[in-house]
C-alpha positions, 0 to 999 in steps of 0.5 A: 500500499502507498505511504500517503493515504488521505482518505478511504473511498467506499463505492457501491459496485454496479449490478451485473446482468447475470446477477440481476438488478440490485435494489438499493434503499431510496436515500442511497439510490438518490445520492452520489458515492461519498468519500469518507475522509479520516477527518470525517470518520473521527468527527463522526466517532467523536460526535457519537461518543460525546453524548449527554450521559457520557459528559455527565458521567465523566464530570461526576467521576472527575469530581471524586478526584476534586473532592479528594484534593479538597479534603486534604486542605479543608480550610483552603477555599475551593474556587471554580474557574468559570465556566468549565470548572464550575461543573466539578464540585457541588461546593465552591466558596467563590469563582474566578475567571482566567482565560486560556487565550491569555496564555497561548504561546506567542499571545501571552497577556495580562488582562486588566479587565479580568484582574480577579483581585477578589481571588487574591484577597481571598487567598490572602485572608485564608492562607491560599486557595484551590482553583479547579478547571479542566481541559480536553484530551491531550493536555494535563493542564489548560493554558489558563493554569499553565501560564495565565495564572502564573503570569497573574501571580507574578505581576501582582507580587511585583506590584505589591513590592513596588507599592511597598518601595514607593510608600517607604520612599515617601514615608521615610521621615514620618516613620522615623518620627513615629518609631522615635515616639513609640520607641519601637519598629513600625508595623509596616511589612518589609518586603524589599528583600525576601518578597518573591517576584520571580515567574514560576511556571510548570516544568513542561513550559520551555525555558525559551518561552519563559524567557519570552514571557519575562520580557513582558512583566515590567510592561504588564506591571505598568499596565496594572498601575495605569489601570487605577486598580486599588491594591490597598486591600490586598496589600494590607492582607497579603502576608506572603507572596502568591505562588502557583502549584499544580495538581492533576490526576497523575500527580503522586501525593503521599497523604501521610506527608502532605505539608501544612499550607501554613508552613510554606513561605508563600501563599499557595494558589493550588491549581487542580486540573480535574480531567484525566490526561490519558490520550487513549480512548477510555471505555468504562463499565459500571455494574449496569452500563458502559460509557465513554470517558470524556476529558474536559467534559464541562467545557463548552456547555452550550453544545451538550448540556441542553439547558442543564446548569451545574447547580441543577446537575448536582441537585439531581446527580444521583438520578441522572447518573443512575438513569443510564444512557437511554433515559438520561436525555429525557430526565434532563429535559424534565428537570430543565422544564420543571425548573423553568416553570418553578422559577417562572411562577415565582418571578425569579427568571427571565421568560419568553413573555415580554411586557407590553410596550405601554408598561415600559413607559414612565411618567417622564418618558415619551415614545416619540420615535416611530421605531419604538425608541424612548426620549425624555421630556425636555421640561421634566429633565430641566425640572429634575436638574434643579433637584440634583442631590448628588451629595446625598448618595449613601452606601447601605452597609447591609448591602455591601458587595463584599457580602456573599449573601448579597443578591447583587453588587453595589458599585461603591457610592454611585447608587448603582447596582448590578445583578442577575435578572433572577435576583430582581424579585429579591431586590425590589425592596432594597432598590428604588428603580429597576433597569432590566436588560432583556425580558422579565416575568409577568409575575414579578411585582414591581413598585410602580410603572415609573420605577422601571424600564425594560429594554430588549437587549440581546447578546452581541452574537445574536444582534451586533447593534442591540446594545448600541441602539438601547444605550441612549434610553438606558443612560437617560433613564439612569440620569433621570433617577440619579438626579432624584437620588434614586437607587438603581439596579441594572440586571440582565440574564446572568448579571455578568455581561450586558448589565455590566456594559450598561453600567459602564456606559452610565458611569462613563457618561454621568460620573467622573473618574472618582465615581462621583455623579456630576450629571455628565459634565466631566464627560462633555469635556472628555475625549473618550478613549478605550483606555479611559473606558477600561479604567472604569471597567476596572472600577466596576470589577472591583465590586462586581467580581463576577463581571465578564463583559464580552468583547462584542458588547464592549465594542458597542459601549465604546461606539456609543461613548465615542459618538457625537456628544450631541446625541448623548443625554443632555 
């Protein structure tokens, strides 16, 4: 046989007269002979193996390993890297968001829009953390763990060391006076000598690649400083430098010799890859069923989960795993539908039913555009400007965004909050106004018709201009109510993307760079740039730790902010 075989070709032989006519099925008779390439054959086999039951069973098996590692250090918080890692345990203390694309070879980056400062502060307070993620067959660790997180820890360590050096330089005289008065040393940490700022990468990353990454570290540290991120809470709580450790299913751990995490001279960021990295096809059998193992099965959930979420899976995991391959799809469909009905009846989720157009109109909004866009009465806007009470903005201590039981996140003292639509039912009593990006349940009881606005905004993948066309109405609604001193909750389907982008447009248009409301006066004098917009996104992410705005929606916000100022709210 030849050495170069690219495809295997199957053809039906022509019938001979001696054999008589050969009858083929209708579908075969109408089609031309097809060429089955090796690629198509592999895709067919993969599609056949990647069933819903195989995915859920693989996740369940990998979760046993994750729970075993978590039990070694029970005091260390368990954190899921969105979105794949969220499937591998029913108990997570927090979430984070590191992208593998930031660690791809030749495309390394440090993202200021995904700073994950809440994760660093959590590790500082608890002495470390365990991050769970997964990857497809062929790798032991995803690039997010191999390079993105190590880059993140190194940049933060360097920034903290620079912070102490800078503070020591400016406060040297004051510290000397304080030491003389107190007769002792200052309490400020001295990290100038032994603070580890080196880049720690796993052994499988080559020295050449490590050297290339190190060339960008100073540039990334300057980028972090220019972003305006507040590192003070992290500096005050972090006692030891951050350092990543890697654990997979191939890691050998002697349970009787596991060191105490407090004994290390660094704050451990333990990176756990849940998936098995064996390259061969793994066909497994249980007492009743046989199933195919899928490495990294939790990835790309839209393609296989059929509406099932991690929380729903773990609520019914026993029934789903023991239902078998034949009944799994039907059980998942029943669970998803029952959950949708349950939440809809309680007004706790967005549904297909939208409010009637007249319900979206407030007493201060007039529909003057035949296309359905909202514009504000000029007289009302002028009257409201007289009641500018920006000095009365308050921070409600009971609704601090740092609380885990808080259903949404307050953005500092801006009177703006961001959250998910299913949290709106619990937020009505705590806020004055609702700005809903999407559709809401008809059973959601709202305070009054002039206290909310519902805009039909969809994701940029479905409509590239949906957010852009609705931002003028959103900013006008916010301006109208902020002038009254009202508290506004901006919510969308998940509270992580569209609502964050709407808040970004509102903050940039109506607030100065310190987060103080000025009715848009600072924005009129500003030449908006992508960097200025990013600085305000960093401010939002400081409070809304789950913020994950998509690039397509951010582009629409930038287009809105960079257009002619005459088109923006007066």
